[in-house]
C-alpha positions in Angstrom: 52.8 54.7 60.1 52.4 51.4 61.8 51.3 47.9 60.9 49.0 46.3 63.5 48.1 42.6 63.5 44.7 42.0 64.9 44.3 38.8 67.0 40.8 37.6 67.4 41.8 34.5 69.3 38.9 32.0 70.1 40.1 31.4 73.6 43.2 31.6 75.8 44.4 28.1 74.7 44.6 29.3 71.1 46.3 32.6 72.2 49.0 30.7 74.1 49.6 28.3 71.3 50.3 30.9 68.6 53.6 30.8 66.8 55.2 34.3 66.8 55.6 34.0 63.0 52.0 35.1 62.6 52.9 38.7 63.5 56.5 38.7 62.1 57.3 42.1 60.7 54.4 44.0 62.4 54.8 47.0 64.7 52.1 46.2 67.2 49.5 43.6 68.1 45.9 44.3 68.6 44.5 41.8 71.1 40.7 41.6 70.8 39.4 40.7 74.3 35.8 40.0 73.0 36.0 36.2 73.5 37.8 35.9 76.9 35.9 35.1 80.0 36.6 36.7 83.4 38.4 33.6 84.7 40.8 33.9 81.7 42.2 37.1 83.1 45.5 35.7 84.6 46.3 33.9 81.3 45.8 36.7 78.8 47.3 39.2 81.2 50.4 37.1 81.4 50.5 36.8 77.6 50.4 40.6 77.3 53.3 40.9 79.7 55.4 38.4 77.8 54.5 39.7 74.3 57.6 41.1 72.5 55.6 43.8 70.7 53.5 46.6 72.1 49.9 45.4 72.6 46.8 47.4 71.8 43.9 46.1 73.9 40.5 46.5 72.3 37.0 45.4 73.3 34.5 46.6 70.7 30.8 46.5 71.2 28.3 45.4 68.5 28.9 48.6 66.7 32.5 47.5 66.1 31.8 43.9 65.2 32.6 42.8 68.7 30.9 41.0 71.5 29.8 43.5 74.1 29.9 42.6 77.8 26.7 42.9 79.8 27.4 46.4 81.0 29.7 49.4 80.4 31.1 48.9 83.9 32.3 45.4 83.0 33.5 46.6 79.6 35.7 49.4 81.0 36.9 47.2 83.9 38.3 44.7 81.4 40.2 47.4 79.6 41.6 48.6 82.9 42.8 45.0 83.5 44.6 45.1 80.1 46.3 48.3 81.2 47.5 46.8 84.4 48.8 43.9 82.4 51.0 46.2 80.3 49.0 47.1 77.2 50.6 50.2 75.5 47.3 51.4 74.0 43.6 50.9 74.8 40.9 51.2 72.1 37.8 52.8 73.5 34.4 53.0 71.8 33.5 56.7 71.1 30.3 56.4 73.1 32.3 55.8 76.4 35.2 58.1 75.7 33.8 60.9 77.9 33.3 58.6 80.8 35.9 59.2 83.6 36.5 55.5 83.9 37.6 55.4 80.3 40.8 57.3 81.1 44.0 55.3 81.6 47.1 56.7 83.3 49.5 54.0 82.0 48.3 53.6 78.5 47.6 55.8 75.5 44.1 55.9 74.2 42.5 55.2 70.8 39.0 56.5 70.4 37.2 54.6 67.7 34.0 54.6 65.8 32.6 52.0 63.4 29.8 53.0 61.0 28.3 49.7 59.8 25.5 51.2 57.7 26.9 52.2 54.3 24.0 54.7 53.8 24.5 56.5 57.2 25.6 60.1 57.5 29.3 59.3 57.9 30.3 62.9 57.9 28.2 63.6 61.0 29.6 60.4 62.5 33.2 61.6 62.0 32.4 65.0 63.6 30.8 63.2 66.6 33.9 61.0 67.0 36.1 64.1 67.1 33.9 65.8 69.6 34.3 62.8 72.0 38.1 62.5 71.7 40.9 64.5 73.3 43.6 66.1 71.2 46.1 63.6 72.7 44.0 60.6 71.7 44.5 58.7 68.5 41.2 58.5 66.6 40.1 55.5 64.5 37.3 56.0 62.0 35.9 53.0 60.0 33.0 53.0 57.6 31.4 50.0 55.9 31.1 50.4 52.1 29.3 48.5 49.4 31.5 49.5 46.4 34.8 51.3 45.6 33.3 54.7 44.7 32.1 55.1 48.3 35.5 54.3 49.7 37.2 56.8 47.4 34.7 59.6 48.4 35.0 58.9 52.1 38.8 58.7 52.1 39.2 61.9 50.1 36.8 63.8 52.5 38.5 62.5 55.6 42.0 63.3 54.4 40.9 66.9 53.7 39.8 67.4 57.3 42.1 69.1 59.8 45.1 66.9 60.9 44.3 65.3 64.2 47.1 66.0 66.7 47.2 62.6 68.3 47.1 60.7 65.0 44.3 59.3 62.9 43.6 56.0 61.3 40.7 56.1 58.8 39.7 53.3 56.3 36.7 51.4 55.1 35.4 48.0 56.0 34.1 45.2 53.7 35.7 43.3 50.8 35.1 46.3 48.4 36.7 48.6 50.9 39.9 46.7 51.4 41.8 49.1 49.1 41.2 52.0 51.4 43.7 50.5 53.9 46.3 51.3 51.2 44.9 54.8 50.7 45.5 55.3 54.4 49.2 55.3 53.5 48.9 58.9 52.3 48.9 59.8 55.9 52.3 59.2 57.5 50.8 58.7 61.0 48.2 56.1 59.9 48.0 52.6 61.4 47.0 49.7 59.2 45.3 46.7 60.7 46.1 43.3 59.2 45.0 39.8 59.7 47.7 37.4 61.0 49.9 35.3 58.7 48.9 31.6 58.4 49.9 30.0 61.6 52.7 27.3 61.1 51.1 25.2 63.9 47.8 25.1 61.9 45.8 27.1 64.5 42.9 28.6 62.7 42.8 32.4 62.9 40.2 34.6 61.3 40.3 38.3 60.3 39.0 40.6 63.0 37.0 42.5 60.3 35.9 42.0 56.7 38.4 43.4 54.2 41.5 42.9 56.3 44.6 42.0 54.3 46.8 39.3 55.7 50.1 40.5 57.0 52.0 38.6 54.2 49.9 40.1 51.4 50.2 43.6 52.9 54.0 43.4 53.1 54.1 42.2 49.5 52.2 45.1 48.0 52.6 48.1 50.3 55.0 50.9 49.1 58.3 51.0 50.8 57.9 54.6 52.1 54.2 54.9 53.1 54.2 58.5 54.0 55.7 59.5 50.7 53.1 58.1 48.3 52.9 60.4 45.4 50.7 58.6 42.9 48.3 55.7 42.5 47.9 52.7 40.2 45.7 49.7 40.5 43.4 47.1 39.0 39.6 47.5 38.3 37.3 44.5 38.1 34.5 42.6 39.7 35.5 40.5 41.6 39.0 41.8 42.2 40.0 41.1 45.8 41.8 37.9 45.0 43.7 39.2 42.0 47.5 38.8 42.0 48.0 42.2 40.3 48.4 44.2 43.5 51.2 41.8 44.6 52.8 41.6 41.2 52.8 45.3 40.4 53.2 46.3 44.1 56.4 44.2 44.4 57.8 45.6 41.1 57.0 49.2 42.3 58.8 48.4 45.6 61.9 47.1 43.8 62.0 50.3 41.7 61.6 52.4 44.8 58.6 54.1 43.1 56.4 56.2 45.6 53.3 54.6 44.2 50.4 52.7 45.8 48.5 49.9 43.9 44.8 49.7 44.5 42.4 46.8 43.9 39.1 48.5 42.9 35.7 46.8 42.7 33.2 49.4 41.6 29.5 49.5 41.1 29.9 51.5 37.9 33.1 52.2 35.9 32.1 55.7 34.8 31.3 56.6 38.5 34.6 55.1 39.6 36.7 57.1 37.1 34.9 60.2 38.3 35.6 59.4 41.9 39.3 59.0 41.1 39.6 62.6 40.0 41.0 63.9 43.3 43.7 61.3 43.3 47.0 61.4 41.4 46.6 58.4 39.2 49.0 57.0 36.6 47.0 54.1 35.3 45.0 51.0 35.9 44.8 47.4 34.8 41.3 46.5 33.8 39.7 43.1 34.0 36.3 41.5 33.7 33.7 42.8 33.2 34.9 46.3 32.4 37.3 45.8 29.4 34.8 46.8 26.7 33.4 49.7 28.8 36.9 51.0 29.5 37.5 51.3 25.8 34.3 53.1 25.3 34.9 55.6 28.2 38.5 56.4 27.1 39.4 59.7 25.4 41.7 57.8 23.0 42.9 54.2 22.4 45.6 52.2 20.8 45.0 50.4 17.4 45.2 47.0 19.3 42.6 48.0 21.8 40.3 49.1 19.0 40.9 45.9 17.1 40.2 43.7 20.1 37.2 45.8 21.1 38.5 45.9 24.7 41.1 47.5 26.9 43.0 45.8 29.7 44.9 49.0 30.5 43.9 52.6 31.2 46.7 55.2 31.3 46.2 58.8 32.4 47.3 61.5 30.0 46.8 65.3 30.1 44.0 64.7 27.5 42.3 62.1 29.7 42.2 58.2 29.9 44.1 56.4 27.1 42.9 52.8 26.5 45.4 50.1 25.6 45.6 46.3 25.5 48.7 44.2 26.5 46.9 40.8 26.6 47.7 40.0 23.0 51.4 41.1 23.4 51.6 38.6 26.3 50.3 35.8 24.0 52.6 36.8 21.1 55.8 37.1 23.2 55.3 33.8 24.9 54.3 32.0 21.7 57.3 33.3 19.8 59.7 32.2 22.6 58.0 28.8 23.1 57.7 28.0 19.4 61.4 28.8 18.8 62.4 26.2 21.3 59.7 23.7 20.3 60.5 23.9 16.5 64.2 23.4 17.3 63.4 20.4 19.4 61.3 18.7 16.7 63.2 20.2 13.7 60.0 21.9 12.6 59.5 24.7 10.1 59.9 28.0 12.0 57.9 30.0 9.4 54.8 31.3 11.2 52.7 31.5 8.0 53.0 27.7 7.8 51.8 27.0 11.3 48.3 26.1 12.4 46.7 26.9 15.7 43.4 26.2 17.4 42.1 28.6 20.1 39.7 27.1 22.6 37.2 29.7 24.0 35.4 32.8 22.9 36.1 35.5 25.5 38.5 38.4 25.8 41.5 36.0 26.2 40.5 34.2 23.0 40.4 37.5 21.1 43.8 38.4 22.4 45.2 35.0 21.3 43.6 35.3 17.8 44.9 38.8 17.4 48.4 37.6 18.3 48.2 34.7 15.9 47.0 37.0 13.1 49.9 39.4 13.8 52.3 36.4 13.3 50.5 35.3 10.1 49.6 31.9 11.6 46.6 29.9 10.2 43.9 29.8 12.9 40.7 28.2 14.1 38.5 29.1 17.1 36.4 26.6 19.0 33.4 27.7 21.0 30.2 26.2 22.2 27.9 28.9 20.9 27.9 28.8 17.1 26.6 32.3 16.5 29.1 34.2 18.6 31.9 31.7 17.6 31.3 32.3 13.9 31.3 36.1 14.5 34.5 35.9 16.4 36.1 33.8 13.7 35.1 36.2 11.0 36.4 39.2 13.0 39.9 37.6 13.1 40.0 35.9 9.8 39.7 32.4 11.4 37.6 29.3 10.9 35.1 28.1 13.5 34.9 24.7 15.1 32.3 23.2 17.4 33.6 21.4 20.5 32.3 18.1 19.3 34.2 18.5 16.0 37.6 18.6 17.8 38.1 14.9 17.8 38.1 14.7 14.0 39.4 18.3 13.4 42.7 17.4 15.0 43.5 15.4 11.9 41.6 17.7 9.5 43.3 20.9 10.6 46.7 19.3 11.3 47.1 22.0 14.0 50.3 21.9 16.0 49.5 24.8 18.4 46.6 24.6 21.0 45.7 27.7 23.0 43.2 27.3 25.8 41.6 30.5 27.0 38.6 29.5 29.2 38.5 29.3 33.1 38.2 25.5 32.9 41.1 23.9 34.9 41.2 26.5 37.6 39.2 24.2 39.9 41.0 21.0 38.9 38.5 20.0 36.2 38.4 20.5 32.5 40.4 18.7 29.8 38.9 20.5 26.7 40.7 18.1 24.3 39.9 14.4 23.9 42.4 12.2 25.7 45.0 10.5 23.6 44.8 13.0 20.7 47.7 15.2 21.6 51.0 14.3 20.0 54.6 15.1 21.2 55.1 17.6 18.3 52.1 19.7 19.6 52.6 22.9 21.6 49.9 23.4 24.3 49.4 26.8 25.8 47.0 27.0 28.8 45.9 30.5 30.0 45.0 29.2 33.5 47.8 30.1 35.9 46.4 28.9 39.2 46.9 26.0 39.8 50.0 25.6 37.8 49.1 22.0 36.8 45.6 21.8 35.3 44.2 18.6 33.8 45.0 19.9 30.3 48.6 20.7 31.3 48.9 17.3 32.9 47.5 15.5 29.8 49.9 17.5 27.6 52.9 16.6 29.7 51.8 12.9 29.6 51.7 13.1 25.8 55.2 14.6 25.7 54.1 18.0 24.3 55.8 21.3 24.8 53.6 23.0 27.5 53.3 26.6 28.4 51.3 27.5 31.5 49.2 30.6 32.1 51.9 32.1 34.4 54.0 33.0 31.4 51.1 34.8 29.8 50.2 36.6 33.0 53.8 37.8 33.6 54.4 38.9 30.0 51.3 41.0 29.7 51.8 42.4 33.3 55.4 43.5 32.5 54.3 45.2 29.3 51.4 46.8 31.2 53.8 48.1 33.8 56.1 49.5 31.1 53.2 51.4 29.4 52.0 52.9 32.6 55.4 53.7 34.2 57.6 54.2 31.2 60.2 51.5 32.3 60.4 47.7 32.4 59.7 46.1 35.9 62.0 43.8 37.7 60.8 40.5 36.2 62.3 38.4 38.9 60.3 40.3 41.6 57.1 39.6 39.7 58.0 35.9 39.2 58.8 35.4 42.8 55.3 36.7 43.8 53.5 34.5 41.3 55.4 31.4 42.2 54.7 32.0 45.9 51.0 32.1 45.2 50.6 29.2 42.7 49.3 25.9 44.0 50.1 22.6 42.5 47.4 20.6 40.9 46.3 18.1 43.6 43.8 17.8 46.4 41.5 15.6 44.4 38.0 15.4 45.7 37.1 12.6 48.2 35.3 9.5 47.1 35.8 6.9 44.4 37.5 7.0 41.0 34.7 7.6 38.5 35.1 6.3 34.9 33.1 8.2 32.3 33.0 8.3 28.5 31.1 7.3 25.4 29.6 3.9 24.8 32.4 1.6 23.7 35.2 3.6 25.4 36.1 0.6 27.6 34.7 1.7 31.0 33.3 -1.7 31.8 36.5 -3.4 30.9 38.9 -1.0 32.7 36.7 -0.6 35.8 37.3 -4.1 37.3 41.0 -4.0 36.3 41.5 -0.6 37.9 39.7 -1.7 41.0 41.9 -4.8 41.3 45.0 -2.7 40.9 43.8 -0.2 43.6 42.6 -3.2 45.8 39.1 -1.7 46.0 35.6 -2.6 44.9 34.0 -1.8 41.6 30.5 -0.5 41.1 29.0 -0.5 37.6 25.8 1.7 37.4 24.6 0.0 34.3 24.9 -3.4 36.1 22.9 -2.0 39.0 20.1 -0.8 36.7 20.0 -4.2 34.9 19.7 -5.9 38.3 16.8 -3.5 39.2 15.0 -4.5 36.0 15.6 -8.2 36.5 14.3 -8.0 40.0 11.1 -6.2 38.9 10.5 -8.8 36.2 11.4 -11.9 38.2 14.3 -12.6 35.8 17.8 -13.7 36.9 19.5 -11.9 34.0 22.5 -11.1 36.0 22.8 -13.8 38.6 26.5 -14.1 37.9 29.0 -11.2 37.9 29.6 -9.5 34.6 32.3 -11.1 32.5 35.4 -9.0 32.1 35.4 -8.8 28.3 35.9 -5.9 26.0 32.7 -3.8 25.8 30.5 -6.3 27.6 27.2 -4.8 28.5 24.4 -6.0 30.9 21.6 -7.6 28.9 18.9 -5.8 30.9 19.9 -2.2 30.4 18.5 -1.8 27.0 15.3 -3.5 28.1 15.1 -1.3 31.2 15.5 1.9 29.2 12.7 0.8 26.8 10.4 -0.3 29.6 10.9 2.7 32.0 11.4 5.5 29.5 14.4 7.8 29.4 13.3 10.1 32.1 12.7 7.4 34.7 15.8 5.6 33.6 17.9 8.7 34.2 16.3 9.3 37.6 17.1 5.7 38.8 20.6 6.1 37.4 21.1 9.3 39.4 20.0 7.7 42.7 22.5 4.9 42.2 25.3 7.3 41.4 24.5 9.5 44.4 24.7 6.5 46.8 27.8 5.1 45.2 29.6 8.4 45.5 29.3 8.3 49.3 31.9 5.5 49.4 35.3 6.5 50.6 37.0 4.1 48.2 36.3 2.2 45.0 35.8 2.5 41.3 32.5 3.8 39.9 31.6 3.1 36.3 29.1 5.5 34.8 26.8 4.9 31.8 27.6 6.9 28.7 24.9 9.5 29.2 25.0 9.9 33.0 26.4 13.4 32.9 23.4 14.6 30.9 21.4 14.6 34.2 21.8 17.8 36.3 21.5 15.8 39.6 24.4 13.7 38.6 26.6 16.7 37.8 25.7 18.2 41.1 26.7 15.1 43.0 30.0 14.8 41.0 30.8 18.4 41.9 31.3 17.4 45.5 32.8 13.9 45.3 34.7 11.6 42.9 37.8 11.9 40.8 36.5 11.9 37.2 38.5 10.0 34.5 37.4 10.6 30.9 38.0 7.4 28.8 38.2 8.2 25.1 38.8 6.5 21.8 38.4 7.9 18.3 34.8 7.9 17.0 35.6 5.3 14.3 36.9 2.9 17.0 33.9 3.6 19.2 31.6 2.8 16.3 33.4 -0.4 15.6 33.1 -1.6 19.2 29.5 -0.7 19.5 28.7 -2.3 16.2 29.9 -5.6 17.6 27.7 -5.3 20.7 24.8 -3.2 19.4 22.2 -5.8 20.5 23.3 -5.4 24.1 23.4 -1.6 24.3 20.4 0.7 25.1 19.3 2.9 22.1 19.0 6.6 23.1 18.8 8.2 19.6 16.8 7.7 16.5 19.9 6.6 14.6 20.1 2.9 13.6 23.7 3.0 12.4 26.2 2.8 15.3 28.5 5.3 13.6 25.9 8.0 13.1 24.5 7.3 16.6 28.0 7.7 18.1 28.5 11.0 16.2 25.1 12.3 17.5 25.9 11.3 21.1 29.4 12.7 20.9 28.1 16.1 19.8 25.8 16.1 22.9 28.1 14.6 25.5 31.6 15.6 24.6 31.3 19.1 26.1 30.3 17.6 29.5 33.2 15.1 29.5 35.6 17.9 28.5 34.4 20.2 31.3 34.1 17.8 34.2 37.2 15.5 33.8 40.1 15.6 36.3 42.1 13.1 34.3 42.1 12.0 30.7 42.9 8.4 29.5 43.0 7.0 26.0 41.2 3.7 26.3 43.1 2.2 23.4 46.4 2.7 25.3 48.4 -0.5 25.6 49.6 0.1 29.2 46.2 -0.8 30.7 45.2 0.0 34.3 48.7 0.3 35.6 49.4 3.5 33.8 46.2 5.1 35.0 47.1 4.1 38.6 50.4 5.8 38.2 48.8 9.0 36.9 46.4 9.0 39.8 49.2 8.7 42.2 51.1 11.6 40.6 48.0 13.8 41.0 47.7 13.0 44.7 45.1 10.3 44.7 45.5 8.3 47.9 46.2 4.8 46.6 46.3 3.2 50.1 43.3 4.2 52.2 
């Protein structure tokens, strides 16, 4: 068994500038010669001679994802140069293996074949490869695959062929074939090709082929004794390549010295995958989206929890067949019990679960697990979803009440909930508050299922409010540990799993380029805070409503806004309401979108949006690329009071004449957009003013001095 790091360096300068850390822990280095010119020969030859590890020189043609030279003569001559430079092995394409010039006295030979068509006759291709190789050669057989079932079939067939005397490396190419590099571990003499580690000197290095693991990831998940793999576990899902489960479980299996490999499987069809797994000695699999319901249906038997949840996140092999189980809800329950114990003691709260009230945000599998956990504890519960039909059905299934997202603002007081559990993907991209800013209280416990990044906007807002906060990492670890126990019969090394997770988590930061963008309902205070924030940041302020009013004034020859807008609470340009009435809503939104798109191109500044700007798809598309979005919020009653004082200045966009009813209608329409798109939440009735918002932006990585 050997680990080979493939270097596809984009030139000699890059090669010579590499830090040796990129291949630390590997057994060999594969130097791809595809990108070197003839005049580079002295440089890369000297590099081979100085390399501390044995070097495999390779020069693949188009059939091996390489860049072929103009002729076989030039191709083979370059490999001869590598041998003279001291390469220990030379990788020769099978088509040229019988050419006398493809024999090298001072280097061992690898005869390779890459089958790039997933539908080709790979069995015949393997036989042709063997017919062109000498028994003393190592053979390398690589097939591109489109889904996991193909990889399982190919690897099983190859491994049942006669042992090749010189050694054999066989695996599949492509993102869905990455797991086969682990299956190669069943052969003690296999070589596994990995992409380099991240270079400390920031030189960009790319994988030499699709589906390569980085050396760091490989070392985290590969079994300690590759040639002694006796069983397989894994995770099934689409997509699955970037799941942390192979590293989490792989590291725990390594610590326990278990002779088990952990496979990330991305199938075309779950039933077909389970059939393709029959030749392999499987213990069990984690199951993720979109196969949790199907896994339950295909299982021979299931646990009561899996049946109650209607989904399985675990499949365990038994003599009777696949047993479906669910550990998601146990992860929620265990984390909640531990967190609430500390939280209740901190605030001297009642620890009786039957007196606690919780709201679950989201309607997917994670929400079902949370509701099941809360029901098992006897906690009073609500569920909040966008879709009323599915949300009401979910609530009924778990003896809960349903809330619409736009009801959250008032339901916080009505439900008197002290536990908030967020189960949607929002926050994983640095956006998504879910809850109105300023409504969380220190005595609330907030549980966010998102585990990467560790600091989501919701977590940040909860910390700012002084809440007890539980991140998704705790949930992920708790359910993974229970899953490991149910598959392997023993508890894993928790510290080993935690170390992997902490090593892969990223802090919330890296805010998008562009200005700070203030958004919120009419009356939230955007127009007041905008100039104050701009002054604190020492940048300019652009108010889109003011630009629209100026457009209208220019068209009608009126100097409505000759002077800058006064900085008073809830001031509004006189011409905006007139412009909306004159242009119509569609034309008004189109002009508004053009102004926003132009303003977002600025590198600095504060941009104040109109209350309904996010209703326009073009605006949301522009904001997806640039701008740090701050959601300004105040209670609906306060918003109505403010707008009632200035209703003659504000554009009417609903049929409601009463400001309170209009605000409620607008809130129901717009609140989900604000909740989904915000990077930062800010209660606009806060006494601290712009200074506190500047401080929060600095904490999140916003560059205050540009």
